[in-house]
C-alpha positions as CSV (number, residue, x, y, z in Angstrom):
1,M,-0.1,0.1,0.1
2,T,1.2,3.6,-1.2
3,S,0.7,6.3,0.6
4,P,-1.1,9.7,-0.6
5,L,2.4,11.3,-0.5
6,T,3.9,8.4,-3.0
7,D,1.3,8.7,-5.1
8,E,1.9,12.4,-5.4
9,I,5.6,13.1,-5.5
10,L,5.0,9.8,-8.1
11,Q,2.5,11.8,-10.6
12,R,4.6,14.8,-11.2
13,L,7.9,12.7,-11.6
14,E,6.4,11.1,-14.3
15,A,5.3,15.0,-14.9
16,L,8.9,15.8,-15.1
17,E,10.0,12.9,-17.2
18,I,7.0,13.9,-20.0
19,K,8.2,17.0,-20.1
20,A,11.8,16.1,-20.6
21,S,11.1,13.8,-23.3
22,F,9.3,16.8,-25.1
23,T,12.4,19.0,-24.3
24,E,14.7,16.9,-25.3
25,D,12.9,16.6,-29.3
26,L,11.8,19.9,-29.6
27,L,15.5,20.5,-29.2
28,D,16.4,17.6,-32.0
29,Q,14.2,19.9,-34.2
30,L,15.5,23.0,-33.3
31,N,19.2,21.8,-34.2
32,L,17.6,20.2,-37.4
33,T,16.3,23.5,-38.6
34,I,19.8,25.7,-37.8
35,Y,21.7,22.5,-39.4
36,Q,19.5,23.5,-42.2
37,Q,19.3,26.9,-42.0
38,Q,23.0,27.3,-42.0
39,Q,23.1,24.9,-45.2
40,L,20.8,27.5,-47.1
41,I,23.4,30.4,-45.8
42,D,26.6,28.7,-47.0
43,R,24.6,28.2,-50.6
44,L,23.8,31.5,-50.2
45,T,26.7,32.8,-49.8
46,H,28.7,30.7,-52.5
47,E,26.6,32.3,-55.1
48,V,27.1,35.4,-54.7
49,I,30.3,35.3,-54.7
50,Q,30.0,33.0,-57.8
51,L,28.0,36.2,-59.9
52,R,30.5,39.0,-57.9
53,Q,32.7,37.0,-60.5
54,Q,30.8,37.1,-62.4
55,A,29.8,40.5,-62.5
56,P,32.3,42.6,-65.3
57,E,35.5,44.7,-63.5
58,G,34.0,48.2,-64.1
59,G,30.0,47.3,-63.9
60,S,28.2,50.1,-62.3
61,N,31.4,52.2,-61.3
62,G,31.8,53.6,-64.8
63,P,29.9,55.4,-66.9
64,R,27.0,54.2,-68.6
65,N,25.7,54.4,-72.0
66,L,22.3,54.2,-72.3
67,R,22.2,53.0,-76.4
68,D,23.4,49.9,-74.7
69,E,20.5,49.4,-72.5
70,L,18.3,50.1,-74.6
71,P,15.5,46.7,-75.9
72,P,16.4,44.8,-79.4
73,H,14.2,45.8,-81.2
74,Y,14.6,50.3,-80.8
């Protein structure tokens, strides 16, 4: 026979174990999300570097000729 105090302690312990389990699951999900976001940041950084390398040297620093920007049908 268990006392009411022991039953209460067991219920509280079980509730804490359930909360700990949910917290561990949430932490795993957050770690996975952070990992995926870092992969995306790395990919985007690499793409920006490639785009900067493809841009012409004088790009936006030199004078622009508006005729170069006209569509081909003009």
